[in-house]
C-alpha positions as CSV (number, residue, x, y, z in Angstrom):
1,M,-40.4,35.2,20.6
2,Y,-43.1,32.6,20.5
3,M,-42.8,30.0,17.8
4,R,-46.2,28.8,16.5
5,R,-46.7,25.1,17.0
6,R,-47.0,23.0,14.0
7,R,-50.2,21.0,13.7
8,P,-49.6,17.3,13.8
9,P,-50.1,15.3,10.6
10,L,-53.6,14.3,9.7
11,W,-53.0,10.6,10.3
12,F,-51.8,11.4,13.8
13,E,-55.1,13.3,14.6
14,E,-57.2,10.5,13.0
15,T,-55.4,7.9,15.2
16,F,-56.2,9.8,18.4
17,D,-59.8,10.4,17.3
18,R,-60.2,6.6,17.0
19,I,-58.6,6.1,20.4
20,R,-61.0,8.7,21.9
21,R,-64.0,6.9,20.3
22,F,-62.7,3.6,21.7
23,E,-62.4,5.2,25.2
24,N,-66.0,6.5,25.0
25,E,-67.2,3.1,24.0
26,I,-65.5,1.5,27.0
27,F,-67.0,4.1,29.3
28,R,-70.5,3.4,27.8
29,V,-70.1,-0.4,28.3
30,F,-69.1,0.2,32.0
31,D,-72.0,2.6,32.4
32,D,-74.4,0.1,31.1
33,F,-72.9,-2.6,33.4
34,W,-73.3,-0.5,36.5
35,R,-76.8,0.6,35.5
36,S,-77.9,-3.0,35.1
37,F,-76.1,-3.8,38.4
38,D,-78.2,-1.1,40.1
39,I,-81.4,-2.5,38.7
40,S,-80.6,-6.0,39.8
41,F,-79.3,-5.1,43.2
42,P,-80.8,-1.7,44.2
43,E,-80.0,-2.2,47.9
44,I,-76.2,-2.2,47.2
45,R,-74.7,1.3,47.1
46,L,-71.7,1.5,44.7
47,P,-68.8,3.9,45.2
48,P,-68.6,7.1,43.1
49,Q,-67.4,6.6,39.5
50,P,-63.8,7.6,38.8
51,F,-62.8,10.6,36.7
52,R,-64.6,10.6,33.3
53,S,-63.8,12.5,30.2
54,I,-65.7,15.6,29.0
55,A,-67.0,16.0,25.5
56,V,-65.7,19.2,24.0
57,D,-65.8,21.3,20.8
58,V,-62.9,23.7,20.1
59,A,-63.6,26.4,17.5
60,E,-61.4,29.3,16.3
61,T,-62.5,32.7,14.9
62,K,-60.3,35.5,13.7
63,D,-59.9,36.9,17.3
64,E,-60.5,34.1,19.7
65,V,-60.6,30.4,20.5
66,I,-63.9,29.1,21.8
67,V,-64.2,25.9,23.9
68,R,-67.6,24.4,24.5
69,A,-67.9,21.5,27.0
70,D,-70.9,19.3,27.9
71,L,-71.3,19.2,31.7
72,P,-74.9,18.0,32.3
73,G,-76.0,17.6,35.9
74,F,-73.4,20.0,37.3
75,S,-74.0,23.5,38.7
76,K,-71.7,26.4,38.0
77,D,-70.4,26.2,41.6
78,E,-69.2,22.6,41.0
79,I,-67.0,23.5,38.0
80,K,-63.4,24.8,38.0
81,V,-61.8,26.2,34.9
82,K,-58.1,27.2,34.5
83,A,-56.4,28.4,31.3
84,T,-52.8,28.7,30.2
85,E,-51.5,30.1,26.9
86,E,-51.7,26.7,25.4
87,A,-54.5,24.7,27.2
88,V,-57.7,24.9,29.1
89,H,-58.2,22.7,32.3
90,I,-61.8,21.8,33.2
91,E,-62.7,19.9,36.4
92,A,-66.1,19.3,37.9
93,M,-67.0,17.5,41.1
94,K,-70.6,16.4,41.9
95,K,-71.3,17.1,45.5
96,E,-73.3,14.7,47.7
97,E,-77.0,15.6,48.0
98,T,-78.6,15.4,51.5
99,K,-81.0,12.7,52.1
100,E,-84.4,13.6,53.7
101,E,-85.2,12.1,57.1
102,G,-86.7,8.6,56.8
103,E,-85.8,8.3,53.1
104,S,-84.3,5.2,51.7
105,Y,-83.4,4.5,48.1
106,F,-85.1,1.8,45.9
107,R,-82.8,2.8,43.0
108,Q,-79.9,5.3,43.0
109,E,-78.4,6.0,39.6
110,R,-77.4,9.6,40.2
111,R,-74.0,9.4,41.9
112,L,-71.2,11.5,43.2
113,G,-68.5,11.8,40.7
114,A,-66.0,13.9,38.9
115,V,-65.0,14.7,35.4
116,K,-61.7,16.2,34.3
117,R,-60.1,17.2,31.0
118,V,-57.2,19.2,29.7
119,I,-57.9,20.6,26.2
120,P,-54.9,21.7,24.1
121,L,-55.5,24.9,22.1
122,P,-54.6,25.4,18.5
123,V,-53.0,28.8,19.0
124,P,-51.6,30.8,21.9
125,V,-54.2,32.7,23.9
126,I,-54.3,35.4,26.6
127,P,-55.6,33.5,29.7
128,E,-56.0,36.6,31.8
129,K,-58.7,37.9,29.4
130,A,-60.7,34.6,29.1
131,K,-64.4,34.6,29.9
132,A,-66.7,31.7,30.7
133,K,-70.4,31.1,31.0
134,F,-72.5,28.1,31.9
135,E,-76.0,27.6,30.6
136,N,-78.2,24.5,30.2
137,G,-75.3,22.1,31.0
138,V,-72.9,23.6,28.5
139,L,-69.8,25.5,29.5
140,E,-68.5,28.0,27.0
141,I,-65.0,29.5,27.4
142,R,-63.9,32.3,25.1
143,L,-60.1,33.0,25.0
144,P,-58.7,35.9,23.0
145,K,-55.8,35.0,20.8
146,A,-52.4,36.3,21.7
147,E,-50.8,38.6,19.2
148,P,-48.0,36.8,17.3
149,E,-44.8,38.5,18.0
150,E,-43.4,40.3,15.0
151,T,-40.7,38.3,13.3
152,K,-37.7,40.5,13.2
153,E,-35.5,40.0,10.2
154,K,-32.0,41.2,9.6
155,E,-29.8,40.6,6.6
156,I,-26.5,39.2,7.7
157,E,-23.4,40.1,5.8
158,I,-21.1,37.3,4.9
159,E,-17.5,38.0,5.8
């Protein structure tokens, strides 16, 4: 029997939302720094950026859970999606582009890199029946909800 997970208290979710916003602000500051570094020193090639987070929306209908993730600049072949009953795992790795003969960069802002995120789901789903599509930089995953097991009730006699 699957027990439905209780939602965390509102103050808990608000705290983690603030932490996520802070994390995004830190990433933005570092992105700005590296971009200005590239402008000042275009001849220096920097290493790929470490794993970054993916912006997602998680919605719920009567029959399914829908996860939408922003993955601009990636192709469908560069994205891997896995699902369990309780979470969706998204990972995308940008492959190196081939340089044309005799080409050298004055500026190179588009880099190799990877993004990764595990998204907890609000209710149990059936991962085997999940479907995904990727259009215009947005990945949409539809996961049918698992049927809640019927709660069996039995009156117990007191001896």
